[in-house]
Phi, psi and omega in degrees: 000136178254122175239159184227136176233357177236160184305149184284152175300148182305136182091349180282129171302118189237002178195154173213139173214157185261127170263116189227159176277314177247094189294321181297312180298319178299315179302315181294321181294318185279330175299316178292325181286313188247001182076019180288150173253106187260121182243127178283122175271095189306320185294336180250352186054051188217133177266127174260124185252133186233153174225124185051038177086355183251137180293133181236345181173179181219166178219126182210177176285164180294136181291154175305133184093351177237012185298329184287345184278154179292163176303139186199152169278136179246123174273126174261138180247138185295142170212142176275342184222088186304309182301317182294322179294318180295327177295321176292326175304308183288331182289338180250032169072022167269181187229132171275122179263339179214137178298154178304143182227131175280122172259101194316124180073334187276315183158194178238147182225162172204162179238137178218174175228145175280174181306334183273349182103357180290124182276134177216164176250167174237137180227117172257108187292141162245259177281344187245110185279351188104211182286143170269083187300135173226190174251015175294141174310133178100354180252157180285130183239346181195164170203148183214148182263125186239138176198168176279339179256073186298320184295319181292322175295317180300311183299316181299306188293322176296324182287317185287315190247003174071020178297151160264124180262128179246115180294139180244122179263182177089357180248165183290337180234165178293140182204145175223139171277139182253122185257136171229131183054043177061023176231141177290124188239340183203180179223161171220136189200166176279145178305134180292143178296340174290342178297149181299148176303138181085004177302127182282164174299142181196162166269127182250115175274149175244134174249137177293146178226143176285335173211117181294319187291325179289326174298313177304313180302317181291322179298313186289335180279342186247021171106353181266187185220153171269126178255097184084161179287140176304153181238138174262115182243176175299338187263340181144181183270126186232160177210147178257133186227170173227135182280179183302337176268359179094007179287132184277144173202163179238153170234152179218133176266102190293134184285000000 
């Protein structure tokens, strides 16, 4: 089990939250799916979701400047210097979608998009480092930037975050593992051909599952959808899903 008690290295996915239209319904859906305990923080109008007492993610309304976008999961990437990272984002043809915002005592955040349109967050930790990622079912275990323009995305993320990109062969699409502090922390790849036509560029979070097939069944019974056939990989059986509002996420039964 991998746990973290100090801030994550720059570029590591360190938080994930859902921007939804009906946050209460979304909290109920994911609590039932992953066993999360979702608590509404009235002062922020934001649900903090926990598993076994540890924060694993959040659910909130769409941030100013992103209301026009579909409901979606946002992956936040760790940074020690939020303002400098935002400068690097715009210098490399990305877009700042939301001004930096102070979350009292916890840290600073902002929302941006890469040149292909994939939305991501930035989190500069203070008291709250983000998720304490583990491999327990219901926790974030991976996240990846997917787009039709793989080369542009790869170039952007390696330039902004200083990742070392290692190409991974043997798949139907181009894909690279992104390394920070000599560890693979995220991925970048071309959209899989099984994805529906017109799928926009996006960051796709992966949550561990004790059974991918049972999770698929529960999602489809409670208003969500399966996007493409499940895949058996070297890392485990995975599936890409959409919740009742259409927000994409993946689950993986780790091998």
